[in-house]
C-alpha positions in Angstrom: -37.4 153.9 30.8 -39.1 156.9 28.9 -39.6 156.3 25.3 -39.1 159.5 22.9 -40.3 159.4 19.4 -40.0 161.9 16.5 -42.4 162.1 13.4 -41.0 162.7 9.7 -43.0 165.0 7.8 -44.3 163.3 4.3 -46.7 165.8 3.0 -44.2 166.1 0.1 -44.2 162.4 -0.2 -48.1 162.1 -0.1 -49.0 164.5 -2.6 -49.3 161.9 -5.7 -50.4 159.1 -3.2 -54.2 159.5 -3.3 -54.4 158.6 -7.0 -52.3 155.5 -6.5 -54.3 154.0 -3.7 -57.6 154.7 -5.4 -56.0 152.2 -8.2 -54.5 149.7 -6.3 -55.9 146.2 -5.1 -56.7 146.0 -1.5 -53.5 145.1 0.6 -51.1 146.0 -2.2 -50.4 149.5 -1.0 -50.1 148.5 2.5 -47.4 145.8 1.3 -45.7 148.7 -0.7 -45.5 151.0 2.3 -43.9 148.3 4.6 -41.4 147.4 1.8 -40.5 151.1 1.4 -40.7 151.7 5.3 -38.2 148.8 5.5 -35.9 150.2 2.8 -35.8 153.6 4.6 -34.8 151.9 7.7 -31.9 150.1 6.1 -30.9 153.6 4.6 -30.7 154.9 7.9 -28.6 152.5 9.3 -26.1 152.0 5.9 -25.8 155.3 4.2 -24.5 158.4 5.4 -25.4 160.3 7.5 -25.9 157.0 9.6 -27.9 156.2 12.6 -25.2 156.1 15.3 -24.3 153.1 16.9 -22.8 152.5 20.2 -24.1 149.3 21.9 -26.9 148.6 19.3 -30.0 149.7 21.1 -30.5 152.7 18.8 -30.3 150.6 15.7 -32.5 147.6 17.4 -35.1 150.3 18.4 -36.0 150.7 14.7 -39.2 149.6 13.3 -41.8 150.0 10.5 -45.7 150.1 11.4 -48.2 150.6 8.5 -51.1 152.6 9.8 -53.5 152.4 6.9 -53.3 152.4 3.1 -51.9 156.0 3.5 -49.1 156.2 5.9 -46.5 154.3 7.5 -44.3 155.2 10.4 -40.5 154.2 10.0 -38.8 155.3 13.3 -36.2 154.3 15.8 -37.8 154.5 19.3 -34.9 154.4 21.8 -34.8 156.8 24.4 -32.1 159.0 23.0 -33.0 158.4 19.2 -34.7 161.8 18.6 -31.7 163.9 20.3 -29.4 162.0 18.3 -31.7 162.7 15.0 -31.9 166.3 15.7 -28.5 166.6 17.4 -29.5 168.6 20.3 -26.4 170.2 22.0 -24.7 168.5 24.5 -26.7 165.4 24.2 -25.0 163.6 21.3 -21.8 161.7 20.9 -21.4 159.9 17.7 -18.8 157.3 17.8 -17.3 155.9 14.6 -15.8 152.7 15.5 -18.7 150.5 16.9 -20.6 149.8 13.5 -21.4 153.1 12.0 -18.4 154.9 10.3 -20.4 158.1 8.9 -23.1 158.8 11.8 -24.6 162.1 11.8 -27.9 164.1 12.4 -30.9 163.5 10.2 -30.1 160.0 9.7 -33.8 158.9 9.0 -35.2 161.9 7.4 -32.5 162.9 5.1 -33.0 159.4 3.4 -36.8 160.3 2.8 -35.8 163.6 1.0 -33.0 161.9 -0.9 -34.8 158.9 -1.9 -38.4 159.9 -2.2 -38.7 158.9 -5.8 -37.1 155.4 -5.3 -39.4 154.8 -2.1 -42.3 155.4 -4.3 -41.2 153.1 -7.0 -41.1 150.4 -4.3 -44.4 151.0 -3.5 -45.8 151.3 -7.0 -43.4 147.9 -7.8 -45.3 146.2 -5.0 -48.8 147.3 -6.3 -47.7 145.9 -9.8 -46.7 142.5 -8.3 -49.6 141.8 -6.3 -52.3 142.9 -9.1 -51.1 140.5 -11.5 
């Protein structure tokens, strides 16, 4: 089974991130990134537009991977995740009776845009807690 991935451009999110990293204790930023990535994944499943669900393999393919103190990957990597997210013509079929009542395209990236300040606050809070 082939794996398809898609990436989310986070340049706007990263603008103030360098200052945050320079002033953080080691490991705190990574912990904060993981927390924020996990929250983004939760939002993609629970908040409209939701990540679609049919038999659960798309939801189950979600993950969070901290790359370094500057980046985190939050992803769904099932075979059809990318075309469900991008809503490629003829390749999507959202069901509303199997766990996602409001599925739709951009189920991951829309949350990044909508909640960027909340996600940054989660990172900052993790740093504050770990620096005490």
